VOLUM-811739 format. One line per field, with one value per residue (C-alpha): residue number from 1; residue in three letters; x negated, y, z negated; chain. Coordinates in Angstrom, 1 decimal. Example, Ala and Ser with C-alpha at 12.3 -4.5 7.8 and 13.67 -1.06 7.14 Angstrom:
<ropas>
nr: [1_2]
rest: [ALA_SER]
xx: [-12.3_-13.7]
yy: [-4.5_-1.1]
zz: [-7.8_-7.1]
kette: [A_A]
</ropas>
This chain:
<ropas>
nr: [1_2_3_4_5_6_7_8_9_10_11_12_13_14_15_16_17_18_19_20_21_22_23_24_25_26_27_28_29_30_31_32_33_34_35_36_37_38_39_40_41_42_43_44_45_46_47_48_49_50_51_52_53_54_55_56_57_58_59_60_61_62_63_64_65_66_67_68_69_70_71_72_73_74_75_76_77_78_79_80_81_82_83_84_85_86_87_88_89_90_91_92_93_94_95_96_97_98_99_100_101_102_103_104_105_106_107_108_109_110_111_112_113_114_115_116_117_118_119_120_121_122_123_124_125_126_127_128_129_130_131_132_133_134_135_136_137_138_139_140_141_142_143_144_145_146_147_148_149_150_151_152_153_154_155_156_157_158_159_160_161_162_163_164_165_166_167_168_169_170_171_172_173_174_175_176_177_178_179_180_181_182_183_184_185_186_187_188_189_190_191_192_193_194_195_196_197_198_199_200_201_202_203_204_205_206_207_208_209_210_211_212_213_214_215_216_217_218_219_220_221_222_223_224_225_226_227_228_229_230_231_232_233_234_235_236_237_238_239_240_241_242_243_244_245_246_247_248_249_250_251_252_253_254_255_256_257_258_259_260_261_262_263_264_265_266_267_268_269_270_271_272_273_274_275_276_277_278_279_280_281_282_283_284_285_286_287_288_289_290_291_292_293_294_295_296_297_298_299_300_301_302_303_304_305_306_307_308_309_310_311_312_313_314_315_316_317_318_319_320_321_322_323_324_325_326_327_328_329_330_331_332_333_334_335_336_337_338_339_340_341_342_343_344_345_346_347]
rest: [MET_ARG_THR_LEU_LEU_GLN_LEU_ALA_LEU_PRO_LEU_THR_LEU_LEU_TRP_THR_ALA_PHE_ALA_THR_SER_ARG_THR_VAL_SER_GLY_PRO_PRO_SER_SER_GLN_PRO_PRO_LEU_GLU_LYS_GLY_THR_ILE_HIS_PHE_ARG_PRO_LEU_GLY_ASP_GLN_LYS_ASP_ILE_PRO_GLU_ARG_TYR_ARG_LEU_GLN_ASP_HIS_SER_PHE_ASP_TYR_GLU_MET_SER_TRP_LYS_THR_GLU_LEU_PRO_ASN_SER_GLY_VAL_THR_VAL_TYR_ILE_LEU_ARG_TYR_PRO_SER_PRO_VAL_VAL_SER_ASP_CYS_PRO_GLU_ASN_ASN_THR_VAL_TYR_ALA_GLU_TYR_TYR_ARG_PRO_ARG_GLY_HIS_GLY_PRO_PHE_PRO_GLY_VAL_ILE_VAL_LEU_ASP_ILE_THR_GLY_GLY_ASP_GLN_LYS_LEU_SER_ARG_THR_ILE_ALA_THR_HIS_LEU_ALA_GLN_ASN_GLY_ILE_ALA_GLY_LEU_PHE_VAL_GLN_MET_ALA_TYR_TYR_GLY_PRO_ARG_ARG_PRO_PRO_ASN_SER_GLU_LEU_ARG_LEU_LEU_SER_SER_ASP_PHE_ASP_ARG_THR_MET_ALA_ALA_VAL_ARG_GLN_THR_VAL_LEU_ASP_ASN_ARG_ARG_ALA_ALA_ALA_TRP_LEU_ALA_GLU_ARG_PRO_GLU_ILE_ASP_SER_LYS_ARG_LEU_GLY_ILE_LEU_GLY_THR_SER_LEU_GLY_SER_PHE_LEU_GLY_THR_LEU_THR_ALA_GLU_MET_GLU_PRO_ARG_LEU_HIS_ARG_LEU_GLY_VAL_LEU_LEU_GLY_GLY_GLY_GLY_LEU_VAL_ASP_GLY_PHE_TYR_ASP_ASP_PRO_ARG_ALA_ALA_PRO_PHE_ARG_SER_VAL_TRP_GLU_ALA_LEU_GLY_GLY_THR_ARG_ALA_GLN_LEU_ALA_ARG_LEU_ILE_ALA_PRO_ALA_ASP_PRO_LEU_THR_CYS_ALA_ALA_ASN_LEU_LYS_GLU_HIS_GLN_VAL_LEU_ILE_LEU_ALA_GLY_GLN_ARG_ASP_ASP_ILE_VAL_PRO_PRO_SER_MET_ALA_ARG_ALA_LEU_TRP_GLN_ALA_SER_GLY_ARG_GLN_LYS_ILE_VAL_TRP_PHE_ASN_CYS_THR_HIS_TYR_GLY_ALA_VAL_ILE_TYR_PHE_LEU_PRO_ALA_MET_GLU_GLU_VAL_VAL_LYS_PHE_PHE_GLY_ALA_PRO_TRP_PRO_GLU_GLU_LYS_GLY_LEU_GLY_ILE_ARG_ASP_GLN]
xx: [-26.8_-23.8_-25.1_-25.5_-21.9_-20.5_-22.2_-21.3_-17.5_-16.9_-19.0_-16.9_-13.7_-15.1_-16.1_-12.7_-11.0_-13.3_-12.6_-8.9_-9.0_-10.7_-7.6_-6.7_-4.0_-1.7_-1.3_-3.9_-2.6_-3.1_-0.9_2.9_4.2_6.8_7.0_10.3_10.9_12.7_11.3_13.0_12.3_12.2_11.5_8.7_9.8_12.9_12.3_13.1_10.3_11.4_14.1_17.3_16.8_13.7_14.9_15.4_17.4_16.9_17.6_16.3_15.4_14.4_11.3_9.8_6.0_4.6_1.1_-0.1_-3.8_-7.2_-10.0_-12.8_-15.6_-14.5_-13.0_-9.6_-6.2_-3.3_0.4_3.6_5.8_9.5_12.0_15.2_15.0_16.9_18.4_20.8_20.5_22.6_19.8_19.8_16.2_15.1_16.7_14.1_10.7_7.7_4.3_1.0_-0.8_-4.6_-5.7_-9.3_-10.9_-10.9_-8.5_-8.7_-7.5_-7.9_-7.0_-4.0_-3.6_-0.6_-1.8_0.2_-0.3_-0.8_1.9_1.6_-0.8_-1.0_-1.6_-5.2_-6.5_-4.4_-5.2_-8.9_-8.6_-6.7_-9.2_-12.1_-10.5_-9.9_-13.5_-14.6_-12.3_-9.3_-6.0_-4.5_-0.7_-0.1_3.5_5.5_7.2_10.8_11.2_7.7_6.7_9.4_11.6_12.3_14.7_13.1_13.0_14.4_13.3_14.0_11.1_10.4_9.8_12.3_14.2_17.1_16.4_18.8_17.6_14.0_14.7_16.5_13.6_11.2_13.3_13.7_9.9_9.2_11.8_10.5_7.0_8.3_9.5_6.2_4.4_6.7_5.9_2.2_2.4_4.0_1.4_-0.7_-3.9_-3.4_-4.5_-1.4_-3.4_-5.3_-2.6_-2.9_-1.7_-3.7_-2.4_-4.0_-2.6_1.3_0.8_-1.0_2.0_4.3_1.7_1.4_5.2_5.3_2.6_4.4_7.5_6.0_4.0_2.8_0.5_-2.2_-4.5_-3.8_-6.1_-5.3_-7.0_-6.5_-3.4_-2.3_0.7_2.5_4.2_5.6_2.5_0.4_2.5_4.9_2.6_0.8_1.1_2.2_5.3_6.2_9.1_10.7_10.1_11.7_14.9_15.0_14.7_17.1_19.7_19.1_16.7_13.9_10.5_11.8_15.0_12.9_10.6_13.6_15.1_12.1_10.9_12.1_9.6_6.7_4.0_3.4_6.9_6.1_2.3_2.2_3.2_-0.2_-2.0_-1.2_-2.8_-6.3_-6.5_-9.1_-8.7_-10.8_-10.4_-11.8_-13.4_-12.3_-9.1_-6.9_-3.8_-3.6_-5.1_-7.8_-5.7_-3.2_-5.8_-7.0_-3.4_-2.8_-6.1_-5.3_-1.7_-2.7_-5.2_-8.3_-9.6_-12.0_-12.0_-14.6_-15.1_-16.3_-17.5_-15.0_-11.7_-8.6_-9.4_-13.1_-12.9_-13.3_-17.1_-17.0_-15.0_-17.8_-18.7_-15.0_-14.4_-17.3_-15.6_-12.3_-13.7_-15.6_-12.4_-9.9_-12.4_-13.5_-12.6_-9.6_-9.4_-12.2_-13.0_-11.6_-14.3_-13.7_-15.4_-16.0_-18.3_-19.3_-20.6]
yy: [0.6_0.2_-3.0_-4.4_-3.4_-4.9_-8.1_-8.0_-7.4_-10.6_-12.5_-11.2_-12.1_-15.5_-16.1_-15.1_-17.4_-20.2_-19.6_-19.5_-22.8_-24.6_-25.0_-27.4_-29.9_-29.1_-26.9_-27.4_-29.2_-26.1_-24.0_-24.5_-24.9_-22.2_-19.2_-17.4_-14.3_-11.0_-7.5_-4.6_-1.5_1.7_4.9_6.9_10.5_12.2_11.7_15.4_15.7_12.5_12.9_11.2_8.6_7.3_7.2_4.0_3.9_1.6_-1.9_-5.5_-7.9_-11.5_-12.9_-16.2_-16.9_-20.1_-21.3_-21.1_-21.9_-21.7_-19.9_-22.0_-20.1_-16.8_-17.6_-16.3_-17.9_-16.9_-17.0_-16.3_-13.8_-13.3_-10.9_-9.2_-5.8_-3.1_-2.2_-4.5_-4.2_-5.9_-8.4_-11.1_-12.2_-8.6_-8.4_-10.6_-9.1_-11.5_-10.8_-12.6_-12.1_-12.5_-13.1_-12.8_-15.6_-14.8_-13.4_-9.7_-7.1_-6.4_-3.3_-4.1_-2.8_-3.1_-3.6_-2.6_-3.7_-1.9_-1.4_-4.5_-6.6_-10.3_-9.7_-10.9_-7.4_-7.0_-10.6_-9.9_-6.6_-8.3_-11.1_-8.7_-6.8_-9.9_-11.1_-7.8_-8.2_-6.2_-8.0_-7.5_-7.7_-7.8_-6.8_-7.4_-4.2_-4.1_-6.4_-7.7_-11.4_-13.6_-10.6_-10.6_-13.2_-15.6_-14.3_-10.9_-7.6_-5.8_-3.7_-1.2_1.5_1.5_3.8_3.5_6.6_5.7_2.1_3.4_5.9_3.2_0.8_3.4_4.0_0.3_-0.3_2.5_1.1_-2.4_-1.2_0.6_-2.8_-4.3_-1.7_-2.6_-6.3_-5.6_-3.4_-6.3_-8.9_-9.8_-10.0_-6.6_-3.2_-1.1_2.1_1.1_0.5_1.7_1.3_1.0_1.1_1.1_3.1_2.8_1.2_4.2_6.5_4.1_3.8_7.5_7.9_5.2_6.8_10.1_8.4_6.0_7.4_3.9_4.0_6.2_5.7_6.0_4.8_6.2_4.4_6.1_8.1_11.5_13.8_16.4_14.1_16.8_19.0_15.9_14.3_16.8_18.3_15.0_14.2_10.7_12.3_14.3_12.0_12.0_15.7_16.5_14.6_16.1_19.7_19.0_18.1_21.4_20.1_22.2_21.5_22.9_20.8_17.6_18.5_18.8_15.6_13.5_15.3_12.5_10.2_12.6_12.1_15.9_16.7_15.5_15.6_17.9_14.9_13.4_16.0_13.9_10.9_10.1_10.0_8.6_9.3_7.4_9.1_8.9_12.1_11.1_9.3_9.2_7.8_9.7_13.1_14.2_17.3_15.0_13.6_17.2_18.3_15.5_16.1_19.8_19.2_16.5_18.6_18.4_15.3_12.8_12.4_10.3_10.8_8.1_8.9_6.7_6.5_4.8_1.3_2.0_2.2_-1.6_-1.2_0.7_-2.0_-2.8_0.7_1.5_-1.5_-0.4_3.0_1.2_-1.2_1.6_3.8_1.2_-0.5_2.6_3.0_5.1_7.9_9.6_12.9_13.3_13.2_16.1_16.6_15.6_13.0_12.2_8.9]
zz: [10.5_12.8_14.2_10.7_9.8_13.0_12.1_8.4_8.9_11.0_8.5_5.6_7.3_8.2_4.7_3.4_5.9_4.8_1.1_1.8_3.7_0.9_-1.2_-4.0_-3.0_-5.9_-8.9_-11.6_-14.7_-16.8_-14.6_-14.5_-11.0_-11.4_-13.7_-14.3_-16.2_-16.5_-16.3_-18.0_-15.8_-17.8_-15.8_-17.2_-17.9_-16.8_-13.0_-12.4_-9.8_-8.0_-5.3_-6.0_-3.2_-4.8_-8.4_-10.4_-13.6_-16.6_-15.5_-15.6_-12.8_-12.6_-10.9_-9.9_-9.4_-8.0_-7.6_-4.0_-3.9_-5.5_-3.7_-5.2_-3.6_-5.0_-8.4_-7.3_-7.8_-5.5_-6.5_-4.6_-6.4_-5.5_-6.9_-5.6_-4.0_-5.8_-2.4_-0.6_3.2_5.8_6.4_3.6_4.3_3.7_0.2_-1.4_-2.0_-1.4_-2.7_-3.0_-6.4_-6.3_-9.9_-10.9_-13.0_-16.7_-19.3_-18.4_-18.9_-15.2_-13.2_-11.0_-7.4_-5.0_-1.5_1.6_5.2_8.5_11.2_13.3_11.4_11.0_7.3_7.4_6.6_3.5_2.3_2.8_0.8_-2.0_-2.1_-2.2_-5.1_-7.1_-6.5_-8.1_-11.2_-9.9_-9.5_-6.1_-5.4_-1.6_-1.3_1.9_3.0_4.2_7.3_7.0_6.9_5.4_5.0_8.7_10.2_12.7_16.2_15.0_16.4_13.1_12.0_9.2_11.9_14.8_17.1_14.7_12.5_9.7_9.4_9.4_6.6_4.7_5.1_3.8_0.7_0.1_0.4_-2.1_-4.6_-4.1_-5.0_-8.1_-9.3_-8.4_-10.5_-13.5_-13.0_-13.0_-16.1_-18.0_-17.1_-20.2_-18.1_-16.6_-18.0_-17.6_-17.8_-14.7_-12.1_-8.5_-5.0_-1.8_1.8_5.2_8.2_7.9_4.5_3.3_4.0_2.1_-0.7_-1.0_-1.2_-3.9_-6.0_-5.8_-7.2_-9.7_-12.7_-13.6_-10.6_-11.9_-8.8_-5.1_-2.3_1.2_4.1_7.4_6.4_5.4_5.4_7.5_10.0_12.3_12.2_13.0_15.7_17.3_19.8_20.6_24.4_23.5_21.8_24.9_26.0_22.6_22.2_25.5_24.7_21.2_22.4_25.3_22.7_20.9_18.3_17.0_15.3_12.0_12.1_12.7_9.8_7.5_8.8_8.1_5.0_2.6_4.3_4.6_1.9_2.0_0.6_-2.9_-2.7_-5.7_-7.9_-7.1_-9.0_-12.1_-10.5_-9.2_-5.4_-3.0_0.7_3.3_6.7_10.3_11.6_15.1_14.2_17.4_15.7_12.4_13.1_10.7_10.0_8.3_5.9_5.1_4.5_2.0_0.3_-0.2_-1.4_-3.8_-5.7_-3.5_-5.1_-3.4_0.4_2.3_6.0_8.3_11.8_13.6_15.4_13.9_15.1_15.1_11.3_11.2_11.4_8.1_6.3_3.8_2.7_2.5_0.2_-1.9_-2.4_-3.1_-5.7_-7.5_-7.5_-8.8_-11.1_-13.0_-16.7_-17.7_-18.6_-16.8_-15.3_-11.8_-9.2_-6.9_-3.6_0.0_1.4_5.0_6.3]
kette: [A_A_A_A_A_A_A_A_A_A_A_A_A_A_A_A_A_A_A_A_A_A_A_A_A_A_A_A_A_A_A_A_A_A_A_A_A_A_A_A_A_A_A_A_A_A_A_A_A_A_A_A_A_A_A_A_A_A_A_A_A_A_A_A_A_A_A_A_A_A_A_A_A_A_A_A_A_A_A_A_A_A_A_A_A_A_A_A_A_A_A_A_A_A_A_A_A_A_A_A_A_A_A_A_A_A_A_A_A_A_A_A_A_A_A_A_A_A_A_A_A_A_A_A_A_A_A_A_A_A_A_A_A_A_A_A_A_A_A_A_A_A_A_A_A_A_A_A_A_A_A_A_A_A_A_A_A_A_A_A_A_A_A_A_A_A_A_A_A_A_A_A_A_A_A_A_A_A_A_A_A_A_A_A_A_A_A_A_A_A_A_A_A_A_A_A_A_A_A_A_A_A_A_A_A_A_A_A_A_A_A_A_A_A_A_A_A_A_A_A_A_A_A_A_A_A_A_A_A_A_A_A_A_A_A_A_A_A_A_A_A_A_A_A_A_A_A_A_A_A_A_A_A_A_A_A_A_A_A_A_A_A_A_A_A_A_A_A_A_A_A_A_A_A_A_A_A_A_A_A_A_A_A_A_A_A_A_A_A_A_A_A_A_A_A_A_A_A_A_A_A_A_A_A_A_A_A_A_A_A_A_A_A_A_A_A_A_A_A_A_A_A_A_A_A_A_A_A_A_A_A_A_A_A_A_A_A_A_A_A_A_A_A_A_A_A_A]
</ropas>
């Protein structure tokens, strides 16, 4: 079985690259080259369960969407979406949000899913996931997180995660608020079923995706790939954190103080909000980057919904790409409302 999966994944990625390379030279005549519009963001509910730093008030924002390419072998059209971030950082490039919209063929209404990337990825994984979703009748919106892709100045060392704690926390907040606007944009699309919106992240993207779902009621479904919650419990005693831990404690810091400091960025802090959502967690039984205990902690805190365990390490999860995508498509493509599927599965 593993040999087949090891063969199937490269073939899947190769096929996606082939489909992407077979592009049409210009926008089709039926598709305007540039779409402009305005979205009126209205927060759902009173936001009392959302921390102040992640709240958005009633406001409007403009967007532009341009045609990028057709994927003729898959029936998918890709567009480039641009809109202003609700947060103004000291980096002008970072203040415009860029996203790639993978629209399935047909009139819909389609489920819509925001897709978030891994820590140091070249974006191939997220583009592959968004393409796979669209091939299966689920619109994918691959959103560039803060300081990712075109949001990072050329030759810059700026990153979402850095040794600058304040900048990192600001980037996390900005990404969550950017995604809240993305959810509002999806909800207004005529081809999208606003009752079937979700967000899916892998590794680092899963942490940001979880935070976003906790703060945005429009995102009824959350997919967590190789993520979890409980940052201090998961990482503080890790031998790889020893140098940082030694300096922190030498300065008088404690484990509890650190937990309070990073609580706004820990998905476990507001995980109770997820009990009103549907949650799918895909985790590695031998994950050596995100400890399995973190996946279990998030699963328990979010209402003990569905968790699927794969017998793999963090990077070894690549061999389970196809069965993972099968779970993802089934989850995000399911009708709404439906009875929540509780339980645990092993693979």
